[in-house]
Structures are given as structure tokens and as C-alpha cells.
VOGU-3710 file (C-alpha; in Angstrom, 3 decimals, decimal comma):
1> mvwfqcedcg> 25,936/-21,158/-15,928  27,386/-24,593/-16,552  30,009/-24,895/-19,327  30,917/-28,050/-21,202  33,807/-29,118/-23,395  33,132/-31,179/-26,502  35,413/-34,188/-26,221  35,424/-34,659/-29,998  36,592/-31,218/-31,170  37,618/-29,431/-27,952
11> dtlkkpkikg> 35,140/-26,527/-28,210  33,837/-25,076/-24,926  30,101/-24,352/-24,901  27,264/-23,227/-22,684  24,413/-25,716/-22,459  22,041/-23,848/-24,842  24,654/-24,174/-27,629  25,121/-27,939/-27,279  22,154/-28,981/-29,411  23,291/-26,865/-32,349
21> hssqcsasrf> 26,893/-27,969/-31,871  25,829/-31,612/-32,053  24,565/-31,042/-35,597  27,899/-29,504/-36,705  30,275/-31,912/-34,949  30,171/-35,633/-34,200  29,882/-34,528/-30,531  29,483/-37,897/-28,879  30,667/-36,794/-25,408  30,822/-33,612/-23,347
31> scvdcmqmfd> 32,663/-32,984/-20,085  31,575/-30,458/-17,474  34,388/-27,942/-16,971  33,551/-27,638/-13,253  33,256/-31,241/-12,072  34,840/-33,066/-15,064  31,948/-35,554/-15,340  31,321/-37,002/-18,802  27,930/-36,876/-20,527  26,491/-37,913/-23,857
41> kwsvqnhtsc> 24,459/-35,438/-25,924  21,233/-36,513/-24,203  22,310/-36,754/-20,562  24,171/-33,421/-20,709  20,816/-31,604/-20,655  20,097/-32,937/-17,146  23,343/-31,574/-15,658  22,331/-28,206/-14,241  24,718/-27,689/-11,312  27,587/-29,456/-9,620
51> vtehekyals> 29,905/-27,201/-7,582  29,503/-23,637/-6,415  31,916/-20,907/-7,467  33,194/-20,843/-3,880  33,981/-24,556/-4,006  35,637/-24,239/-7,400  37,721/-21,103/-6,896  38,139/-20,232/-3,230  38,817/-23,703/-1,879  41,147/-24,606/-4,729
61> itkpgqehlm> 43,630/-21,926/-3,640  43,996/-23,255/-0,108  46,489/-25,917/0,844  45,204/-29,156/2,370  44,400/-28,613/6,021  43,894/-24,827/5,649  40,211/-24,797/4,749  39,487/-23,153/8,102  41,325/-20,037/6,881  38,842/-19,548/4,036
71> saagsggggg> 35,837/-19,889/6,340  37,383/-17,386/8,778  38,077/-14,904/5,972  34,524/-15,250/4,675  32,983/-14,529/8,081  34,397/-11,009/8,208  36,087/-11,607/11,557  39,523/-10,190/10,909  40,564/-9,813/14,521  42,710/-6,852/15,541
81> g> 41,352/-3,609/16,762
//
């Protein structure tokens, strides 16, 4: 589920709540909490996906140049024996 932050008041909302929020707040812009793209209250409805959870969480904990470690860990090949 994609989450957005209202840039006017700072509330964080799921997409189904945006329409109702727009009637309570000036809500001129929303940012996607995953990819940080900005949307207005009309274009936000078209933003359905951007990054996977793996891209957001797993790759963010690796240091540059160590991405190969994450792919090796995910393959189940631990070596040893």
C-alpha cells in the first residue's frame, strides 16, 4: 500500500483517505513516502507503485558497492557445510 504525506499539514495517509483529507485541509500537494515524488490532489490517484519493499528496506542498509551481499543472502546460499 502506498502512503503519502500531506505537504500542507504533515499528515501521513493511505491513498483511500486522500480525497476526504482534501476536504478538511488545503492539501495542495502530497509526497510519496517511498519515492519522495510530489503530486497534486488529482495526480496522486495515478501513483500506485514505485519501489518494492526490498528496494526500500533491504538495499538501503547496504553500503555502496555491497549490493552483491544482499543478493547472495537472498539466494539461500550460505556456504559452509
